[in-house]
C-alpha positions in Angstrom: 11.5 22.0 -11.4 7.8 22.2 -10.8 5.9 19.0 -10.1 2.2 18.6 -11.0 2.1 15.2 -9.4 1.0 15.3 -5.7 2.4 11.9 -5.0 5.8 12.9 -6.3 5.8 16.0 -4.1 5.2 13.8 -1.0 8.0 11.4 -2.1 10.3 14.4 -2.5 9.4 15.5 1.1 10.0 11.9 2.3 13.5 12.1 0.8 14.4 15.4 2.4 17.6 15.0 4.4 16.4 17.1 7.4 12.6 16.4 7.7 12.3 13.2 5.6 12.4 9.5 6.5 15.7 8.6 8.2 17.8 6.7 5.7 20.4 4.4 7.2 22.8 1.5 6.6 21.9 -1.7 8.4 23.9 -4.9 9.1 22.7 -8.1 7.8 24.7 -11.2 8.8 28.1 -10.6 7.1 27.2 -7.6 5.0 25.8 -4.1 5.2 22.7 -2.8 3.4 23.0 0.9 2.5 20.3 3.5 1.9 17.3 1.8 3.5 14.3 2.6 5.7 11.7 0.4 7.3 8.0 0.1 6.6 7.2 1.4 10.0 9.3 4.5 9.3 7.1 5.2 6.2 3.9 4.8 8.1 5.0 7.0 11.0 6.3 9.7 8.7 3.0 9.7 6.7 0.9 10.0 9.9 3.0 12.9 11.3 3.6 14.9 8.1 0.3 14.4 6.2 -1.8 14.6 9.4 -3.4 11.2 8.9 -5.1 9.8 11.9 -5.6 6.2 11.0 -2.5 4.0 10.6 -4.5 1.8 8.1 -5.0 4.8 5.9 -1.2 5.6 6.1 -0.4 2.0 5.2 -2.8 2.1 2.2 -1.3 5.3 0.9 2.2 3.8 1.3 1.1 0.7 -0.5 -0.1 2.8 -3.4 3.2 4.6 -3.5 5.1 1.3 -3.6 2.7 0.0 -6.3 3.5 3.1 -8.4 7.1 2.3 -8.0 8.3 5.2 -5.8 10.0 2.8 -3.4 10.5 -0.9 -3.3 11.3 -3.7 -0.7 14.9 -4.8 -1.0 14.2 -8.5 -0.1 10.8 -9.1 -1.7 9.4 -8.7 -5.2 5.9 -7.8 -4.0 5.3 -4.1 -4.1 3.2 -3.7 -1.0 4.0 -1.8 2.2 4.3 -3.7 5.5 4.2 -1.7 8.8 7.1 -3.6 10.3 10.9 -3.8 10.0 10.9 -4.7 6.3 13.5 -2.6 4.5 12.7 -0.4 1.5 14.7 1.8 -0.7 13.6 4.8 -2.8 13.5 4.4 -6.6 15.7 6.6 -8.7 13.5 9.5 -10.0 14.4 8.6 -13.6 12.1 5.5 -13.2 9.2 7.4 -11.7 5.9 7.1 -13.5 5.9 10.8 -14.6 9.1 10.1 -16.6 7.5 7.4 -18.7 7.2 8.2 -22.4 4.9 7.0 -25.0 6.6 4.3 -27.1 7.2 5.1 -30.7 6.6 2.6 -33.6 10.3 1.9 -33.7 10.3 0.8 -30.1 8.2 -2.2 -30.9 10.5 -3.5 -33.7 
């Protein structure tokens, strides 16, 4: 499947099992939280793989990706990226912006 969206190509690379962001299960008090990664993981991956020199630029790009809904924080409703231990999870590709359709008249009824 060919993608015309640069951001989605980067997200797909981030999700690569071998060269992507390390996805892990973390313990939280009495439970485990599966399939998460930290904000600092994202920033470091962007710096390394997109040859970004400024961490502020990587943080800004990551925040744009979160604002577009490609990943989200698991414990906060604000779609911004924090360069710390905050945990995030990738959004299912079905909900990516490129999969949005124009509503039909019957959708408003």
